[in-house]
C-alpha positions, 0 to 999 in steps of 0.5 A, spaced: 596 670 395 604 670 395 608 668 401 615 671 402 621 668 405 627 671 407 634 669 406 635 670 414 630 667 419 626 672 421 620 673 427 617 677 421 613 674 415 609 677 409 604 675 405 602 679 399 594 679 397 595 682 390 588 681 389 586 686 395 592 691 394 594 689 401 600 685 404 600 683 411 606 683 415 606 678 422 611 679 427 611 673 432 616 673 438 622 677 440 623 682 435 629 687 434 631 693 431 636 689 426 630 684 425 625 689 422 630 693 418 633 687 415 626 685 413 623 691 410 630 692 406 629 685 404 622 686 402 623 692 398 628 688 393 623 682 393 619 682 386 613 680 388 612 686 392 610 693 389 609 700 391 602 702 393 600 696 396 597 697 403 600 694 409 597 691 415 602 690 421 600 685 425 603 686 432 599 681 436 604 676 438 610 680 438 615 682 443 617 689 442 622 690 447 628 690 442 625 695 438 627 702 440 625 709 438 632 710 434 631 703 430 624 706 428 627 713 426 632 709 422 626 704 419 623 711 417 629 714 413 629 708 409 622 708 407 622 715 406 628 715 401 624 709 397 618 714 397 620 721 397 620 723 390 614 718 388 607 720 387 604 714 391 600 714 397 599 708 401 596 706 408 599 702 413 594 699 419 598 697 425 594 692 429 597 692 436 597 687 441 600 690 448 601 697 451 608 697 448 607 695 441 601 701 441 606 706 444 612 704 439 607 704 433 604 711 435 611 713 435 612 711 428 606 714 426 608 721 429 615 720 425 612 719 418 606 724 419 606 728 413 609 723 408 605 719 403 605 713 408 598 714 412 599 710 418 593 708 423 594 704 430 588 699 431 587 694 437 581 691 434 582 687 427 575 689 423 576 697 423 584 696 421 582 691 415 576 696 413 581 702 413 586 698 408 580 695 404 582 688 406 576 683 407 574 681 414 577 674 413 584 676 410 588 674 417 584 668 417 
């Protein structure tokens, strides 16, 4: 397992489990559009991250009040520009912790529909882990 540290303090952390083909992003506390966009821009430039890894997004401890539909559309345009011409498909399992995080994740799911990113929103852990092929103890 590889843990990535951002140059700027962030409410989002990442652990790469290359042996399982998965990385886990954990969102804690107040998260803004700038936070999540900066995080993914930094992540895509990290040598330990690679195309095709499935993602588990853990929103259970996140305060998503600072995340907007416009910010999610901006994030999607960044992701789309990275993957548009590549023949790589990947799964993203979002674990929601509130009605707001569930709704925002569903919005992102709609925005990314038809792309190489297959996204599903879950509330229980087990189905999310199973869907991306992660072991039951991946989130500790």
